[in-house]
C-alpha positions as CSV (number, residue, x, y, z in Angstrom):
1,X,102.1,-2.6,-9.2
2,X,102.5,-3.2,-13.0
3,X,99.5,-3.0,-15.3
4,X,97.8,-6.4,-16.0
5,X,99.1,-8.2,-19.1
6,X,95.7,-9.3,-20.3
7,X,92.1,-8.0,-19.7
8,X,90.4,-10.2,-17.1
9,X,87.7,-11.3,-19.7
10,X,90.5,-12.5,-22.0
11,X,92.1,-14.5,-19.2
12,X,88.7,-16.0,-18.3
13,X,88.0,-17.0,-21.9
14,X,91.4,-18.8,-22.0
15,X,90.6,-20.5,-18.7
16,X,87.3,-21.6,-20.1
17,X,89.1,-23.4,-22.9
18,X,91.3,-25.3,-20.4
19,X,88.3,-26.3,-18.2
20,X,86.3,-27.4,-21.2
21,X,89.1,-29.6,-22.3
22,X,90.3,-31.0,-19.0
23,X,87.5,-30.4,-16.4
24,X,88.3,-29.2,-13.0
25,X,90.4,-32.1,-11.8
26,X,92.5,-32.3,-15.0
27,X,93.2,-28.5,-15.3
28,X,96.6,-28.1,-13.6
29,X,97.9,-24.7,-12.7
30,X,100.7,-25.4,-15.2
31,X,98.1,-25.9,-18.0
32,X,96.1,-22.9,-16.8
33,X,99.2,-20.7,-16.7
34,X,100.3,-21.9,-20.2
35,X,96.9,-21.1,-21.7
36,X,96.7,-17.6,-20.2
37,X,100.4,-16.7,-20.6
38,X,100.4,-15.8,-17.0
39,X,102.6,-17.1,-14.2
40,X,101.1,-18.6,-11.1
41,X,101.4,-15.4,-9.1
42,X,99.7,-13.4,-11.8
43,X,96.9,-16.0,-11.9
44,X,96.5,-15.6,-8.1
45,X,96.4,-11.8,-8.6
46,X,93.4,-12.2,-10.9
47,X,91.9,-15.1,-8.8
48,X,92.9,-15.0,-5.1
49,X,91.1,-18.2,-4.3
50,X,92.9,-20.1,-7.0
51,X,91.3,-22.7,-9.2
52,X,87.9,-22.4,-7.5
53,X,87.8,-18.7,-8.3
54,X,88.8,-19.4,-11.9
55,X,85.9,-21.8,-12.3
56,X,83.5,-19.5,-10.7
57,X,84.6,-16.7,-13.0
58,X,84.3,-19.1,-16.0
59,X,80.8,-20.1,-15.0
60,X,79.8,-16.5,-14.5
61,X,81.1,-15.6,-17.9
62,X,79.3,-18.6,-19.4
63,X,76.0,-17.5,-17.7
64,X,76.3,-14.1,-19.3
65,X,77.0,-15.8,-22.7
66,X,74.0,-18.1,-22.2
67,X,71.8,-15.1,-21.4
68,X,73.0,-13.1,-24.4
69,X,73.5,-15.8,-27.1
70,X,71.0,-18.6,-26.2
71,X,68.3,-17.2,-24.0
72,X,68.2,-13.8,-25.9
73,X,67.5,-15.4,-29.3
74,X,64.8,-17.6,-27.7
75,X,63.1,-14.6,-26.2
76,X,63.4,-12.4,-29.3
77,X,60.7,-11.8,-31.7
78,X,59.8,-14.0,-34.6
79,X,58.3,-17.4,-35.2
80,X,59.4,-20.1,-32.7
81,X,61.1,-22.2,-35.4
82,X,63.3,-19.2,-36.4
83,X,64.2,-18.5,-32.8
84,X,65.0,-22.2,-32.1
85,X,67.2,-22.3,-35.3
86,X,69.1,-19.2,-34.0
87,X,69.8,-21.0,-30.8
88,X,70.9,-24.1,-32.6
89,X,73.2,-22.2,-35.0
90,X,74.8,-20.5,-32.0
91,X,75.4,-23.9,-30.2
92,X,76.7,-25.4,-33.4
93,X,79.3,-22.6,-33.7
94,X,80.2,-22.8,-30.0
95,X,80.8,-26.5,-30.1
96,X,82.4,-26.5,-33.5
97,X,79.7,-28.9,-34.9
98,X,80.4,-31.3,-32.0
99,X,84.2,-31.0,-31.9
100,X,84.4,-28.9,-28.8
101,X,83.5,-30.1,-25.3
102,X,81.0,-28.2,-23.1
103,X,82.2,-26.4,-20.0
104,X,79.1,-27.4,-18.2
105,X,79.5,-31.0,-19.2
106,X,83.2,-31.0,-18.2
107,X,82.5,-29.6,-14.8
108,X,79.4,-31.7,-14.0
109,X,81.5,-34.9,-13.9
110,X,83.8,-35.7,-11.0
111,X,84.1,-34.0,-7.6
112,X,83.7,-30.6,-9.1
113,X,80.0,-31.1,-9.5
114,X,79.4,-30.7,-5.7
115,X,81.8,-27.8,-5.5
116,X,79.9,-25.8,-8.2
117,X,76.4,-27.3,-8.0
118,X,74.6,-24.0,-7.6
119,X,76.3,-22.4,-10.6
120,X,75.8,-25.5,-12.8
121,X,72.2,-25.8,-11.8
122,X,71.6,-22.2,-12.5
123,X,73.0,-22.4,-16.0
124,X,71.1,-25.5,-16.9
125,X,67.9,-24.1,-15.4
126,X,68.2,-20.8,-17.3
127,X,68.6,-22.7,-20.6
128,X,65.8,-25.2,-19.9
129,X,63.3,-22.5,-18.7
130,X,64.0,-20.3,-21.8
131,X,63.3,-23.2,-24.1
132,X,60.2,-24.3,-22.2
133,X,58.8,-20.7,-22.3
134,X,59.3,-20.6,-26.1
135,X,57.5,-24.0,-26.5
136,X,54.6,-22.7,-24.4
137,X,54.4,-19.7,-26.7
138,X,54.4,-22.1,-29.6
139,X,51.2,-23.7,-28.2
140,X,52.5,-26.7,-26.2
141,X,51.1,-27.4,-22.7
142,X,53.4,-26.3,-19.9
143,X,54.3,-29.7,-18.7
144,X,55.0,-31.0,-22.2
145,X,57.1,-27.9,-23.0
146,X,59.2,-28.3,-19.9
147,X,59.8,-32.0,-20.5
148,X,60.8,-31.4,-24.1
149,X,63.0,-28.5,-23.1
150,X,64.9,-30.6,-20.6
151,X,65.0,-33.5,-23.1
152,X,66.5,-31.1,-25.7
153,X,69.3,-30.1,-23.4
154,X,69.9,-33.7,-22.5
155,X,70.2,-34.6,-26.2
156,X,72.6,-31.8,-26.9
157,X,74.8,-32.5,-24.0
158,X,74.6,-36.3,-24.5
159,X,75.5,-35.9,-28.2
160,X,78.6,-33.9,-27.2
161,X,79.7,-36.6,-24.8
162,X,78.9,-39.6,-27.1
163,X,80.4,-37.8,-30.1
164,X,83.5,-37.0,-28.1
165,X,83.8,-40.6,-27.0
166,X,83.4,-41.9,-30.6
167,X,85.6,-39.2,-32.1
168,X,82.8,-38.2,-34.4
169,X,80.8,-35.0,-34.9
170,X,77.9,-37.0,-36.4
171,X,75.8,-37.6,-33.2
172,X,75.8,-33.8,-32.4
173,X,75.1,-32.9,-36.0
174,X,72.1,-35.3,-36.1
175,X,70.6,-34.0,-32.9
176,X,70.9,-30.3,-34.1
177,X,69.4,-31.2,-37.5
178,X,66.2,-32.6,-36.1
179,X,65.8,-30.9,-32.7
180,X,63.8,-27.8,-33.7
181,X,61.2,-29.8,-35.6
182,X,60.9,-32.4,-32.8
183,X,60.5,-29.8,-30.2
184,X,57.6,-28.1,-31.9
185,X,55.6,-31.2,-32.9
186,X,52.2,-30.8,-31.4
187,X,51.2,-34.4,-31.0
188,X,54.0,-36.5,-29.7
């Protein structure tokens, strides 16, 4: 058997781009093949169960990225505001200041939500819990911290959706600009 043309991680990164853009239902094998530079048979070599395998691999890779790039900075040392700002800077880069759609957001709509519910729930829970833990460390009561953490993720995801619908980065940029301060307010 010939050597693979691309490293599996590179193939998954390219698949993520397609699933971010088109979601599960809209990501045709033709589009996935074009993005990866691999023929259908090569895609099935990497992902024997087809598109479902591809999405599971994309979500696994995203989970690793979330752990390293979002949760890691939230759990690192330093003042809570600095740690939140690190997370927000990372998200700003990932989403190109609101210009790129979110993989989680793209997969949570339509029929794919039921298909990948466990992985989607795991990713959102990981992010929310890491934020809530930081807010508790910053002195907020646990219930308030969890509510604000969940609200922050809702604001970020919502801003991506609304900004995408409006064709504007402004909603996302506004949310990121005020989010760290809003999260750490002690009396709201």
